[in-house]
DSSP file (Angstrom, degrees, kcal/mol; ACC not computed):
  #  RESIDUE AA STRUCTURE BP1 BP2  ACC     N-H-->O    O-->H-N    N-H-->O    O-->H-N    TCO  KAPPA ALPHA  PHI   PSI    X-CA   Y-CA   Z-CA
    1    1 A M              0   0    0      0, 0.0     2,-0.5     0, 0.0     0, 0.0   0.000 360.0 360.0 360.0 125.8    0.0    0.0    0.0
    2    2 A V        -     0   0    0      1,-0.0     2,-1.0     5,-0.0     5,-0.1  -0.734 360.0-151.1 -89.5 128.6    1.4    3.3   -1.1
    3    3 A M        +     0   0    0     -2,-0.5     2,-0.1     4,-0.1    -1,-0.0  -0.797  26.5 167.1-102.2  93.4    1.1    6.1    1.4
    4    4 A N     >  -     0   0    0     -2,-1.0     4,-2.1     1,-0.0     5,-0.2  -0.310  53.9 -85.8 -92.0-174.0    0.9    9.4   -0.5
    5    5 A K  H  > S+     0   0    0      1,-0.2     4,-2.2     2,-0.2     5,-0.2   0.886 127.1  50.1 -62.9 -40.0   -0.2   12.7    0.9
    6    6 A N  H  > S+     0   0    0      1,-0.2     4,-2.1     2,-0.2    -1,-0.2   0.871 109.8  50.7 -68.7 -35.7   -3.9   12.2    0.3
    7    7 A T  H  > S+     0   0    0      2,-0.2     4,-2.5     1,-0.2    -1,-0.2   0.904 110.0  50.0 -67.3 -40.8   -3.8    8.8    2.0
    8    8 A V  H  X S+     0   0    0     -4,-2.1     4,-2.5     1,-0.2    -2,-0.2   0.920 111.7  48.2 -63.5 -42.9   -2.0   10.2    5.1
    9    9 A L  H  X S+     0   0    0     -4,-2.2     4,-2.2     2,-0.2    -1,-0.2   0.867 110.4  52.3 -65.4 -35.8   -4.6   13.0    5.3
   10   10 A A  H  X S+     0   0    0     -4,-2.1     4,-2.2     2,-0.2    -2,-0.2   0.930 111.4  45.7 -66.0 -44.4   -7.4   10.5    5.0
   11   11 A W  H  X S+     0   0    0     -4,-2.5     4,-2.5     1,-0.2    -2,-0.2   0.916 112.8  50.8 -63.3 -42.5   -6.1    8.4    7.8
   12   12 A A  H  X S+     0   0    0     -4,-2.5     4,-2.4     1,-0.2    -1,-0.2   0.884 108.6  52.8 -63.0 -38.0   -5.5   11.5    9.9
   13   13 A T  H  X S+     0   0    0     -4,-2.2     4,-2.1     2,-0.2    -1,-0.2   0.941 111.0  45.4 -62.2 -47.9   -9.1   12.6    9.3
   14   14 A W  H  X S+     0   0    0     -4,-2.2     4,-2.3     2,-0.2    -2,-0.2   0.897 112.8  50.4 -64.8 -40.4  -10.5    9.2   10.4
   15   15 A I  H  X S+     0   0    0     -4,-2.5     4,-2.5     1,-0.2     5,-0.2   0.923 111.0  49.3 -63.3 -43.1   -8.3    9.1   13.5
   16   16 A M  H  X S+     0   0    0     -4,-2.4     4,-2.4     1,-0.2    -1,-0.2   0.873 110.1  51.6 -64.9 -36.3   -9.3   12.6   14.5
   17   17 A I  H  X S+     0   0    0     -4,-2.1     4,-2.4     2,-0.2    -2,-0.2   0.931 111.8  46.0 -65.2 -45.2  -13.0   11.8   14.0
   18   18 A F  H  X S+     0   0    0     -4,-2.3     4,-2.1     2,-0.2    -2,-0.2   0.904 114.2  47.4 -66.0 -40.6  -12.7    8.7   16.3
   19   19 A V  H  X S+     0   0    0     -4,-2.5     4,-2.5     2,-0.2    -1,-0.2   0.906 111.9  51.2 -66.4 -40.2  -10.8   10.6   18.9
   20   20 A G  H  X S+     0   0    0     -4,-2.4     4,-2.3    -5,-0.2    -2,-0.2   0.901 109.9  48.9 -62.6 -41.5  -13.3   13.4   18.8
   21   21 A M  H  X S+     0   0    0     -4,-2.4     4,-2.3     1,-0.2    -1,-0.2   0.891 111.1  51.1 -65.5 -38.0  -16.2   11.0   19.2
   22   22 A G  H  X S+     0   0    0     -4,-2.1     4,-2.4     2,-0.2    -2,-0.2   0.901 110.0  49.1 -64.4 -41.0  -14.4    9.4   22.2
   23   23 A M  H  X S+     0   0    0     -4,-2.5     4,-2.3     2,-0.2    -2,-0.2   0.914 112.2  47.7 -65.6 -42.1  -13.9   12.8   23.8
   24   24 A I  H  X S+     0   0    0     -4,-2.3     4,-2.1     2,-0.2    -2,-0.2   0.896 111.4  51.4 -65.4 -38.7  -17.5   13.8   23.4
   25   25 A A  H  X>S+     0   0    0     -4,-2.3     4,-2.8     2,-0.2     5,-0.6   0.900 109.1  50.7 -65.3 -39.8  -18.6   10.4   24.8
   26   26 A L  I  X>S+     0   0    0     -4,-2.4     5,-2.0     1,-0.2     4,-1.6   0.925 112.3  47.1 -61.2 -43.4  -16.3   10.9   27.8
   27   27 A G  I  <5S+     0   0    0     -4,-2.3    -2,-0.2     1,-0.2    -1,-0.2   0.842 118.2  41.5 -66.8 -32.6  -17.8   14.3   28.4
   28   28 A A  I  <5S+     0   0    0     -4,-2.1    -2,-0.2    -5,-0.2    -1,-0.2   0.865 129.3  20.5 -83.9 -36.9  -21.4   13.0   28.0
   29   29 A F  I  <5S+     0   0    0     -4,-2.8    -3,-0.2    -5,-0.2    -2,-0.2   0.745 126.6  35.6-110.3 -27.4  -21.3    9.7   29.9
   30   30 A K  I  <<S+     0   0    0     -4,-1.6     2,-0.6    -5,-0.6    -3,-0.2   0.896 109.5  51.2 -97.2 -47.2  -18.4    9.7   32.3
   31   31 A Y      < +     0   0    0     -5,-2.0    -1,-0.2     1,-0.1     8,-0.0  -0.830  51.4 175.2-102.6 117.5  -18.0   13.2   33.7
   32   32 A D        +     0   0    0     -2,-0.6    -1,-0.1    -3,-0.1    -5,-0.0   0.591  61.6  68.4 -94.0 -12.1  -21.1   14.8   35.1
   33   33 A D  S >> S-     0   0    0      1,-0.0     3,-1.3     3,-0.0     4,-0.5   0.016 112.5 -65.6 -92.9-157.7  -19.5   18.0   36.4
   34   34 A I  H >> S+     0   0    0      1,-0.3     4,-1.2     2,-0.2     3,-0.6   0.726 124.0  72.3 -67.1 -21.9  -17.9   20.9   34.5
   35   35 A A  H 3> S+     0   0    0      1,-0.2     4,-2.4     2,-0.2    -1,-0.3   0.819  88.0  64.3 -63.6 -28.9  -15.1   18.7   33.2
   36   36 A G  H <> S+     0   0    0     -3,-1.3     4,-2.3     1,-0.2    -1,-0.2   0.880  98.9  52.3 -61.2 -37.8  -17.7   17.1   30.8
   37   37 A W  H <X S+     0   0    0     -3,-0.6     4,-2.2    -4,-0.5    -1,-0.2   0.887 109.0  50.7 -65.4 -37.4  -18.1   20.4   29.1
   38   38 A G  H  X S+     0   0    0     -4,-1.2     4,-2.3     2,-0.2    -2,-0.2   0.917 109.9  48.8 -65.8 -43.7  -14.4   20.6   28.6
   39   39 A F  H  X S+     0   0    0     -4,-2.4     4,-2.2     1,-0.2    -2,-0.2   0.912 112.2  49.2 -61.9 -41.7  -14.2   17.1   27.1
   40   40 A A  H  X S+     0   0    0     -4,-2.3     4,-2.1     2,-0.2    -2,-0.2   0.897 110.2  50.9 -65.4 -39.5  -17.0   17.9   24.8
   41   41 A A  H  X S+     0   0    0     -4,-2.2     4,-1.9     2,-0.2    -1,-0.2   0.905 110.7  48.3 -65.1 -41.0  -15.4   21.2   23.6
   42   42 A V  H  X S+     0   0    0     -4,-2.3     4,-2.0     2,-0.2    -1,-0.2   0.894 109.5  53.8 -66.1 -38.2  -12.1   19.4   22.9
   43   43 A G  H  X S+     0   0    0     -4,-2.2     4,-1.8     1,-0.2    -2,-0.2   0.891 107.6  49.7 -62.1 -39.7  -14.0   16.7   21.0
   44   44 A I  H  X S+     0   0    0     -4,-2.1     4,-2.0     1,-0.2    -1,-0.2   0.865 108.2  54.6 -66.4 -35.1  -15.7   19.4   18.8
   45   45 A G  H  X S+     0   0    0     -4,-1.9     4,-2.2     2,-0.2    -2,-0.2   0.883 104.8  53.0 -63.6 -38.3  -12.2   20.9   18.3
   46   46 A F  H  X S+     0   0    0     -4,-2.0     4,-2.3     1,-0.2    -2,-0.2   0.895 107.5  52.0 -62.6 -39.3  -11.0   17.5   17.0
   47   47 A F  H  X S+     0   0    0     -4,-1.8     4,-2.1     2,-0.2    -2,-0.2   0.900 108.3  51.4 -62.4 -39.8  -13.9   17.5   14.6
   48   48 A A  H  X S+     0   0    0     -4,-2.0     4,-1.8     2,-0.2    -2,-0.2   0.912 110.8  47.1 -64.5 -42.5  -12.9   20.9   13.3
   49   49 A I  H  X S+     0   0    0     -4,-2.2     4,-2.4     1,-0.2    -1,-0.2   0.889 110.6  52.6 -67.0 -37.7   -9.3   19.8   12.7
   50   50 A A  H  X S+     0   0    0     -4,-2.3     4,-2.4     1,-0.2    -1,-0.2   0.877 106.7  53.9 -63.6 -36.4  -10.6   16.7   10.9
   51   51 A W  H  X S+     0   0    0     -4,-2.1     4,-2.1     2,-0.2    -1,-0.2   0.905 108.8  48.4 -63.7 -41.2  -12.7   18.9    8.7
   52   52 A V  H  X S+     0   0    0     -4,-1.8     4,-1.6     2,-0.2    -2,-0.2   0.916 110.3  51.0 -65.0 -43.6   -9.6   20.9    7.8
   53   53 A F  H  X S+     0   0    0     -4,-2.4     4,-0.7     1,-0.2    -2,-0.2   0.911 110.8  49.3 -59.5 -41.6   -7.6   17.8    7.1
   54   54 A N  H >< S+     0   0    0     -4,-2.4     3,-0.7     1,-0.2    -1,-0.2   0.883 109.2  51.9 -65.7 -37.5  -10.4   16.6    4.8
   55   55 A A  H 3< S+     0   0    0     -4,-2.1    -1,-0.2     1,-0.2    -2,-0.2   0.788 104.6  57.8 -69.0 -26.6  -10.5   19.9    3.0
   56   56 A L  H >X S+     0   0    0     -4,-1.6     3,-2.3    -3,-0.2     4,-1.2   0.660  77.2 113.5 -78.8 -15.5   -6.7   19.7    2.4
   57   57 A K  T << S+     0   0    0     -3,-0.7   -51,-0.1    -4,-0.7    -3,-0.0  -0.366  87.8  11.3 -60.4 129.4   -6.9   16.4    0.5
   58   58 A G  T 34 S+     0   0    0     -2,-0.1    -1,-0.3     1,-0.0    -2,-0.1   0.301 118.6  73.8  87.8  -9.1   -6.0   17.0   -3.1
   59   59 A R  T <4        0   0    0     -3,-2.3    -2,-0.2     1,-0.1    -3,-0.1   0.614 360.0 360.0-109.4 -17.9   -4.7   20.5   -2.5
   60   60 A V     <        0   0    0     -4,-1.2    -1,-0.1   -55,-0.0    -3,-0.1   0.457 360.0 360.0 -91.2 360.0   -1.4   19.9   -0.7
C-alpha cells in the first residue's frame, strides 16, 4: 500500500473523528461535572481539525 499525501490526510481525518467522538462520549457519559463540558469542547475541536484535514486532501 502506497502512502501518499492524500492517504495520510485521509487516515489522519478518520483518527481525528474517532478521537473526537471518544472525547465527546467521555464528556457526555463519564464526567457529570464541569469537566464534561471541557471534554465535549475538545471533541468538537477535534472534529474541526478533521474537517480541515479533509479539506486539504488533493490541495497539498
